[in-house]
C-alpha positions, 0 to 999 in steps of 0.5 A: 804288779798292781793291786787291781793286776793281782785281783783279777789273776787271782779270780781268772786262776779261780776261775781257771781251776774250776774250767780246767778240771770240767773242760768236758763238761756244759762249755757249749756256747752260745747257749742251747735253748734246751739241753739234756745229757747222760753220763756214757760216753761214746767214740767217734769212728775214724771214718765218721759219715754223713748220712742224708736219708729221708731228708727233702733236701738235696744238697746239689750246692753242697752247702751241707757236704762242706759244713760237715766237712769243716765240722770235721776239720775243726774237731780233729784241728787240735790234734793228731788222732791215730789213737785205735778203735780196735779194742773199744766195744763196738756199740760205743763207737759212732759211724757217722751223722744223720742229718733230716733237712725238710726244705729243699730251698737252700736260699737264704735271706733274713728271717730264715728258719735257723732251729734245730734238734741234736741227738746224740746218739740217736734213738731208732739208730745209736751207731748214730748222730741225728740231726734234724732242721727245717732248712740246711742253715739250722743244720750248719748250726746243729754241725757247730754244737756238735762239734763242742760237744766233741772232745781229744782224748790224751789217753785213747788219741781218740775223739769223745763224746761225753755225757750222752745221750745228748738231747739239744733242742735250739734256735736263735732268739733274734733272727739279725745276729751281727758283726761290723767290719770296716775296710775303709780306715784299714784293709783288711785281706780277702783271707782275713774277711774269710777268717772272720767269716768262719769265726762267726759261724762258730759263734752263730752270728749271721750278719757281715755286716760290710762298711766297704768304703768311708771318707778314708778310702774306696777300696771297692771296684764298681764296674759302673764307675770304675774310678771310684777305687781310686780312692783306694789306700793302693792299687793293691788295698783293692777288691774286685768285683769278683772279689766282693762276690766271693766274700758273699758266696763265702759267708752265705755257705756258712749261714751268714747274710753280708749287708754291705753300706755306703755311708751316705751323704757324710762318709763320703770324701774317698769318692771323689778322688776318682770323680772330683765333681762329687764333692762340693768344692776342691776345699769342702770335700764332704757330704757329697754335692747334695745338688747335682745330679751325677751324685744321685746317678753314681749312688743309682750306678752302685745300686745297681751294681750291689744288687748283683752280688749282695743277696741279702734284702737290705742295704745299709745307706748310713746317713749319719754324722752329716755337718752341712757346712760345706752345702751352705758355704759353698755358692754353686750349693747356696744358690741350689738350696735357695732355689730349691727353698732348703736350708741344710738340714732339709738338704740333707733330709732330701738326699737320703730320702732321694737315696732310700728311693734309688735302693727300694727301685732295686729291690733293696730294704734300707737301713739308716743309721739313727741321725735318720729317724732323730732328724725326720722320723715321719719321712723315712721309708716304712721299709726303713730298719734304724740302727741305733748306735748313740744311745738309749731310749732311740730303740723304744721310740723306734718301733713305738712308731712302728720301725724296725730297729738295729741295736749297736748302742756304742757304750757297749757293743763298739768292739774298739772301744777297748775299755769295755769289757766283755762282761758289758757286751754279755749285760747289754740287753736290746729289749731294754724297756720295750715290753710290748710283744708287737714293739719287741718284734720290731726288734730284729737284733743287735750288731757289735761293731769292729770299727776300723780305725785302730785294727787292721789284719793283725790285731783284728780277731783278738780285737773281735774275741772274746767280747764279741762272742758274750754278745752273740750269746745275747742275741742267741739264748733265750732270755730266761736262760741268760746269766744275770750276772756275767761272772756265772758264765765266765768260765764258760766263755773262757773255754770257748775262747780257748777253743777258738784258740784252737781253731787257729782264731786270735781270741784275747784273754777274758781278763782285761781290756779288749785285745789285751795280752796275757797278763802272766804265763799260764793256762789259757783256761785262766787268762 
């Protein structure tokens, strides 16, 4: 073992000893807005119940009921809870949780209220936990937080909550807290996508950015143009339209919106396997043919189909890394460019703006990668959200222009950059150099990106976690409660990583690069 590896092990051994001795301490992740606690302990009843008396939310769709069931499942998943409560003082037994939701509406959309208040136990009903929220989605976050307060006692074989009474008042700092997955470079099976969604909920991330198609493959069924998925890697590496609807529903029931992306016109070679006329030529296959009206009919058909299942107000239209040389070298497109008095750059602008108009006609607002802003910022629809990924300073320019922004700068929040440690994910601040409140409000939030060139179902979880959790706290927790030195939260993040492992999520150790293996034998809390 080299000196650097030995030093890393020693640091994490030191941190791990502290964590292992205090696994029942203030190990919430992400850290809530306000927390107070006491010094007593209570026990969870073996028939812990959900009570909703007085709530305006009827739960006809059973989103709350299912969330409660999932909470119980993760609390009890790590061990068999077979202790005997008969000898426990009845005043110390918590019978259930009383959930009070003020809004009857369970429509999920950007900006939905996600705040909650959690009291353990309830002052009015001391044998119950009290959870109140404006919406069912805030209540789901409260249930996630409560699950982190619950611990298995190896002596009593019971579930306990230590340090009661707890009073937790919480709400997110940003309304957009995203994770991108890429199912074009490698197909991700539906069960794996659902596992990723479950793990997102544990960290209070709330947008799954689904980069569905790209140059390499087109795995999604499009009813309006049924040969598009001829561009899939194989007949078995596809998503039916119903699969996509199921993924959206699964995410929505966990408080997570799904942002669908068509990366056009540049990352679209796979489209032409089913419809070759979308290619400029057989020998020059992307960007999509800007001169062909059929290109825009296909885009219109796809977005029309998208509008039936993707209910998020935004759709991502890509627009990055467009090389117009195929347009300027292909005779029929060159002729079209000359007739329309355009060069390659102007044709790129024309394509992006026309695609935006199509998206708007289907009721979507648009997200585009930052190259569109860098190239023709004053021409973009005012309903555009610019997705920053290339470098610093762009977010400042975007909000100064009055447009909205999502931050995903590649040097800090790209999960495929395995050499970027969790500390850098934690330190990355979306509002860097943005000081005016009216401009800060235009930063919707941020997103970590799990590009798929070198991940598939075998390693996606350990590449995402725990580094995505570091960004999740940056996006959730109030700025003044974030640690200025990431090492001060290392023990707490290690605890969350171990919690993910206990829940069946293959989160990698904190030490070392992204998805690195454990350095040597030892406790989960020291790796």
